[in-house]
C-alpha positions as CSV (number, residue, x, y, z in Angstrom):
1,M,-9.2,7.4,-2.4
2,T,-9.6,10.8,-0.9
3,P,-7.6,13.9,-1.9
4,T,-5.9,14.2,1.4
5,R,-4.8,10.6,1.5
6,R,-1.4,11.0,3.1
7,D,-2.9,13.4,5.7
8,V,-5.3,10.6,6.6
9,L,-2.6,8.0,6.7
10,I,-0.4,10.0,9.0
11,G,-3.3,10.7,11.3
12,T,-3.2,13.6,13.5
13,A,0.2,14.3,14.3
14,A,17.2,-7.0,-1.3
15,L,16.0,-10.0,-2.9
16,G,17.1,-13.4,-1.5
17,L,18.0,-12.7,2.1
18,A,18.0,-15.7,4.4
19,A,14.5,-16.9,5.2
20,A,15.4,-19.2,8.1
21,G,13.9,-18.7,11.6
22,L,11.4,-15.9,10.8
23,A,9.2,-16.4,13.8
24,A,7.8,-13.3,15.5
25,L,9.9,-11.7,18.2
26,P,8.3,-10.9,21.5
27,A,6.7,-7.5,21.9
28,G,9.0,-4.8,23.0
29,A,12.1,-6.4,21.4
30,L,15.0,-4.0,21.2
31,A,15.1,-1.8,18.1
32,A,18.0,-2.2,15.6
33,P,20.7,0.5,15.5
34,S,19.9,3.3,13.1
35,D,22.5,2.2,10.6
36,A,21.6,-1.5,10.6
37,P,20.8,-3.1,7.2
38,F,17.5,-4.6,6.5
39,D,17.7,-8.3,7.2
40,G,15.8,-11.2,8.7
41,A,15.9,-9.8,12.2
42,A,14.6,-6.4,11.0
43,W,11.8,-8.2,9.2
44,R,10.9,-10.1,12.3
45,R,10.6,-6.9,14.3
46,Y,8.5,-5.3,11.6
47,A,6.1,-8.3,11.2
48,D,5.7,-8.5,14.9
49,R,4.6,-4.9,15.1
50,F,2.5,-4.5,11.9
51,L,1.5,-7.8,10.3
52,R,-1.6,-9.5,11.7
53,P,-2.1,-13.3,11.4
54,D,-4.7,-12.9,8.7
55,G,-2.2,-11.1,6.4
56,R,-3.0,-7.4,6.8
57,I,-0.5,-4.7,7.5
58,V,-1.8,-2.3,10.2
59,D,-1.3,1.4,10.0
60,T,-0.8,2.1,13.6
61,G,-0.7,5.9,13.1
62,N,-4.3,5.8,11.8
63,K,-6.6,3.8,13.9
64,D,-5.2,0.5,12.7
65,V,-6.7,0.8,9.2
66,S,-5.1,-1.2,6.3
67,H,-4.5,0.0,2.8
68,S,-3.1,-1.0,-0.5
69,E,0.1,0.9,0.1
70,G,0.8,-1.0,3.3
71,Q,0.1,-4.3,1.7
72,G,2.5,-3.5,-1.1
73,Y,5.2,-2.3,1.3
74,G,4.8,-5.3,3.5
75,M,4.9,-7.7,0.6
76,L,8.1,-6.0,-0.7
77,L,9.8,-6.3,2.7
78,A,8.7,-10.0,3.0
79,V,10.3,-10.8,-0.3
80,A,13.5,-9.0,0.8
81,A,13.5,-11.1,3.9
82,G,12.7,-14.3,2.0
83,D,9.6,-15.0,4.0
84,R,7.2,-16.6,1.5
85,A,4.7,-17.7,4.1
86,A,4.2,-14.1,5.2
87,F,4.1,-12.9,1.6
88,D,1.4,-15.3,0.7
89,R,-0.7,-14.3,3.8
90,M,-0.5,-10.7,2.7
91,W,-1.2,-11.4,-0.9
92,S,-4.2,-13.6,0.0
93,W,-5.7,-11.0,2.3
94,T,-5.2,-8.4,-0.4
95,Q,-7.0,-10.5,-3.0
96,R,-9.8,-11.5,-0.7
97,T,-10.4,-8.1,0.9
98,L,-9.2,-5.3,-1.4
99,M,-9.6,-6.6,-4.9
100,V,-13.3,-5.9,-5.1
101,R,-13.3,-3.6,-8.1
102,D,-14.3,-4.8,-11.6
103,D,-11.3,-3.1,-13.4
104,G,-8.4,-5.1,-11.8
105,L,-7.3,-2.3,-9.6
106,V,-7.2,-2.5,-5.8
107,A,-9.6,-0.6,-3.4
108,W,-7.2,1.5,-1.3
109,R,-8.6,1.6,2.2
110,W,-10.1,-0.9,4.7
111,A,-11.1,-0.2,8.3
112,P,-11.6,-2.8,11.1
113,D,-15.0,-1.4,11.9
114,G,-16.2,-0.8,8.3
115,G,-14.5,-3.0,5.8
116,V,-13.6,-1.3,2.5
117,T,-14.3,2.3,3.2
118,D,-13.0,3.8,-0.1
119,R,-13.3,1.7,-3.3
120,N,-11.2,4.1,-5.3
121,N,-7.7,2.9,-6.0
122,A,-4.4,4.5,-4.9
123,S,-2.1,4.0,-7.9
124,D,1.0,3.7,-5.8
125,G,-0.5,0.9,-3.8
126,D,-1.4,-1.0,-6.9
127,M,2.2,-0.4,-8.2
128,L,3.8,-1.6,-5.0
129,I,1.7,-4.8,-4.9
130,A,2.5,-5.5,-8.6
131,W,6.2,-4.9,-8.1
132,A,6.3,-7.1,-5.0
133,L,4.7,-9.8,-7.0
134,L,7.3,-9.5,-9.8
135,R,10.1,-9.7,-7.2
136,A,8.5,-12.7,-5.6
137,A,8.1,-14.4,-9.0
138,E,11.8,-13.9,-9.6
139,L,12.9,-15.1,-6.1
140,W,10.6,-18.1,-5.8
141,K,10.2,-19.0,-9.5
142,T,6.4,-18.8,-9.3
143,E,4.7,-17.9,-12.6
144,A,1.4,-17.3,-10.8
145,Y,2.9,-14.2,-9.1
146,R,4.1,-12.9,-12.4
147,T,0.7,-13.4,-14.0
148,A,-1.0,-11.6,-11.2
149,A,1.5,-8.7,-11.4
150,A,1.0,-8.4,-15.2
151,A,-2.8,-8.2,-14.7
152,I,-2.4,-5.3,-12.3
153,V,0.1,-3.5,-14.5
154,K,-2.4,-3.9,-17.4
155,A,-5.2,-2.5,-15.3
156,L,-3.0,0.5,-14.3
157,D,-2.1,1.1,-17.9
158,A,-5.8,1.1,-18.9
159,G,-7.1,3.1,-15.9
160,V,-4.5,5.6,-14.7
161,L,-1.8,6.1,-17.3
162,V,-2.9,9.1,-19.4
163,E,-1.4,11.4,-22.0
164,H,-1.4,15.0,-21.0
165,A,0.6,18.0,-22.1
166,G,2.7,15.8,-24.3
167,L,3.6,13.5,-21.4
168,T,2.6,10.1,-20.2
169,V,1.6,10.7,-16.6
170,L,0.1,8.7,-13.7
171,L,-3.2,9.7,-12.1
172,P,-3.1,9.1,-8.3
173,G,-6.4,7.2,-8.5
174,R,-8.9,6.4,-11.2
175,D,-11.4,8.9,-9.9
176,G,-11.2,12.5,-8.7
177,F,-8.0,13.9,-10.1
178,R,-9.1,15.7,-13.3
179,K,-10.0,19.3,-12.8
180,G,-11.1,20.4,-16.2
181,E,-7.9,20.7,-18.3
182,T,-5.7,20.3,-15.3
183,L,-4.6,17.1,-13.7
184,V,-3.7,16.7,-10.0
185,L,-0.6,14.4,-9.6
186,N,1.5,13.1,-6.8
187,P,5.3,13.1,-7.5
188,S,5.9,10.4,-4.9
189,Y,3.7,8.0,-6.9
190,W,6.6,7.8,-9.5
191,I,8.0,4.6,-7.9
192,F,11.0,4.5,-10.4
193,P,12.3,1.0,-9.7
194,A,8.8,-0.4,-10.1
195,I,8.2,1.5,-13.3
196,R,11.4,0.1,-14.7
197,A,10.2,-3.4,-13.9
198,F,6.9,-2.7,-15.6
199,A,8.6,-1.3,-18.6
200,A,10.4,-4.6,-19.1
201,L,7.1,-6.5,-19.4
202,P,5.7,-7.3,-22.8
203,G,3.8,-4.1,-24.0
204,G,5.5,-2.0,-21.4
205,E,6.5,0.9,-23.6
206,R,4.2,3.5,-21.9
207,W,5.9,2.8,-18.6
208,G,9.3,3.8,-20.1
209,R,7.6,7.1,-21.1
210,L,6.2,7.4,-17.6
211,T,9.8,7.4,-16.3
212,D,10.8,10.1,-18.7
213,A,7.8,12.2,-17.8
214,G,8.5,11.8,-14.1
215,L,12.0,13.3,-14.5
216,V,10.6,16.2,-16.6
217,L,8.0,16.9,-13.9
218,L,10.5,16.7,-11.1
219,S,12.6,19.3,-12.9
220,K,9.6,21.6,-13.0
221,A,8.2,20.8,-9.6
222,R,10.9,22.7,-7.6
223,F,9.4,25.3,-5.3
224,G,10.6,27.6,-2.5
225,G,14.0,28.3,-1.3
226,F,14.9,24.7,-1.0
227,Q,13.5,23.8,-4.5
228,L,11.5,21.0,-3.1
229,P,8.7,19.0,-4.8
230,P,5.2,19.4,-3.4
231,D,3.2,16.5,-2.0
232,W,0.5,17.3,-4.6
233,M,1.1,19.2,-7.9
234,A,-1.1,20.4,-10.8
235,L,-0.2,19.9,-14.5
236,D,-2.2,22.0,-16.9
237,A,-2.6,21.5,-20.6
238,A,0.3,23.7,-21.5
239,G,2.7,21.7,-19.3
240,T,2.9,24.2,-16.5
241,V,3.4,22.7,-13.0
242,T,2.1,24.4,-9.9
243,V,1.4,23.4,-6.3
244,A,-2.0,21.9,-6.4
245,D,-5.0,23.7,-5.0
246,G,-7.4,21.8,-2.7
247,F,-4.5,20.2,-0.8
248,R,-2.0,21.3,1.8
249,K,0.5,23.3,-0.1
250,Q,3.5,21.7,1.2
251,Y,6.5,19.4,0.9
252,G,6.2,16.6,3.4
253,Y,5.0,13.1,4.2
254,D,4.3,12.1,0.6
255,A,7.1,13.9,-1.3
256,V,9.8,12.7,1.1
257,R,9.6,9.4,-0.9
258,V,10.8,11.1,-4.1
259,P,14.5,10.9,-3.3
260,L,14.0,7.4,-1.9
261,Y,12.6,6.0,-5.1
262,L,15.2,7.8,-7.2
263,A,18.0,6.3,-5.2
264,W,16.4,2.9,-5.2
265,D,16.4,3.0,-9.0
266,G,20.1,3.8,-9.1
267,Y,20.0,7.5,-9.7
268,R,23.2,9.1,-8.4
269,D,23.2,12.6,-9.9
270,P,23.5,15.1,-7.1
271,Y,21.0,17.3,-8.9
272,Y,18.2,15.0,-7.6
273,F,19.3,15.0,-4.0
274,R,20.7,18.4,-3.2
275,P,17.3,20.0,-2.2
276,Y,17.0,17.5,0.6
277,A,20.6,17.9,1.7
278,D,20.1,21.7,1.7
279,L,17.0,21.3,3.9
280,V,18.9,19.1,6.3
281,A,21.8,21.5,6.4
282,K,19.5,24.4,7.3
283,F,18.2,22.6,10.3
284,G,21.3,21.0,11.6
285,G,20.5,17.4,10.7
286,S,18.4,16.5,13.8
287,A,15.7,19.1,14.0
288,V,14.5,18.8,10.4
289,P,10.8,19.8,10.1
290,A,8.3,17.3,8.9
291,T,6.8,19.7,6.4
292,V,7.7,22.9,4.5
293,S,5.0,25.1,3.0
294,L,5.3,25.8,-0.7
295,P,6.2,28.1,-2.2
296,G,6.5,30.2,1.0
297,G,8.9,28.0,3.0
298,T,7.2,28.1,6.4
299,T,8.1,25.1,8.4
300,T,6.0,23.0,10.9
301,Q,7.0,22.6,14.5
302,V,6.5,18.9,14.1
303,A,9.9,17.2,13.5
304,A,10.6,14.7,10.8
305,S,10.1,11.1,11.9
306,V,12.9,8.6,12.2
307,G,11.9,7.1,8.9
308,M,12.1,10.5,7.2
309,L,15.5,11.2,8.7
310,A,16.7,7.8,7.2
311,V,15.6,9.0,3.8
312,Y,17.4,12.3,4.3
313,R,20.6,10.4,5.3
314,L,20.4,8.4,2.1
315,A,19.8,11.6,0.1
316,C,22.8,13.3,1.7
317,R,25.0,10.4,0.8
318,L,24.1,11.1,-2.9
319,A,24.0,14.8,-2.8
320,G,27.7,15.4,-3.4
321,T,28.0,18.1,-0.8
322,G,31.3,16.8,0.6
323,V,29.7,16.4,4.1
324,D,29.5,12.9,5.5
325,A,25.9,11.9,5.8
326,G,26.5,10.4,9.2
327,Q,27.5,13.9,10.4
328,A,24.8,15.7,8.4
329,V,21.9,13.7,9.6
330,T,21.2,12.2,13.0
331,V,19.0,9.2,12.7
332,P,17.9,7.7,16.1
333,P,17.1,4.0,16.4
334,L,13.5,3.1,15.8
335,A,11.5,3.5,19.0
336,A,9.4,0.7,20.4
337,N,6.3,2.7,19.5
338,E,7.5,4.0,16.1
339,D,4.5,4.1,13.8
340,Y,3.9,2.1,10.6
341,Y,4.9,4.8,8.1
342,S,8.1,5.9,9.8
343,T,9.2,2.3,10.4
344,T,8.5,1.4,6.7
345,L,10.4,4.4,5.4
346,F,13.3,3.5,7.7
347,H,13.5,-0.1,6.2
348,L,12.9,1.0,2.6
349,S,15.8,3.4,2.9
350,A,18.0,0.6,4.1
351,L,16.9,-1.5,1.1
352,A,17.6,1.3,-1.3
353,A,21.0,1.9,0.2
354,Q,21.8,-1.8,0.0
355,S,20.8,-1.9,-3.7
356,L,23.4,0.9,-4.3
357,G,26.1,-0.8,-2.3
358,I,26.3,2.0,0.3
359,D,25.7,2.1,4.0
360,P,22.1,2.7,5.0
């Protein structure tokens, strides 16, 4: 896993839903309205675009590579749609192709012209895969999925959960994120609903402490006028949090997932969501920038994707600003050529909203 993982991925620029009739739609099928729930039809469109017959999810924004994150997201969406056949294809490809390490973690990146091109793990990818397996085990009453999930969780505990500055924290990958007495961390790797599921497993006490640490770090990792978390942060031995060196000093494509995961785990305190509502309000809801430099606050001319806007609409619903999120954020329908990451964020936002019982 390389330090600029999300930059690479971006490139240059609810359990138990009906499983019937999940054949692929023809290419070019009409996109769902921007406020549509995630359902079987949404899954069919997603699978038609991004799921290959062999079981790999394709990152169309990055030369059709595949990675552990994409496999995890795809598996989660297949469970939500009740599509066990697709789930099993993705899980089989993941085992066959990415589980090549000797520590139980998953190699994070595979390219069509080179196979596994980075054997380091990406901890969020491992977590997403394990969480999807737990959800599949619950839905389809299959103990083998639960056993596989527990093995990945155990490998994560051994390999990337570390004690630092009095906190239990998550290294983004096993290798490359220790800089002397300072750790480089990624706030968006705190996938709070997955962490809660892991904490409920036998021996899961450290995962409960990881949740606590994540909330502490998010309270410290507020930078610039909007008080946004950075994509990458540094935690020194004294517990001080700064924007990490060696990375783009920005809030953007990674950290946009922070409010998504908080919402998905049931957090409703406006404290966690107001920074994103403030960002939206500043730019009128439709011209929100994709990135904001930190701590300076300079914004990119690249606009937030449809998927990012879907996250912002969810955050605005929870921010307690008194402004209707439908008015605060304009979320267009997914375009026919919307890339993997934007489309995935769009659907994950719908799932998170559904879990809260609110409109997407």
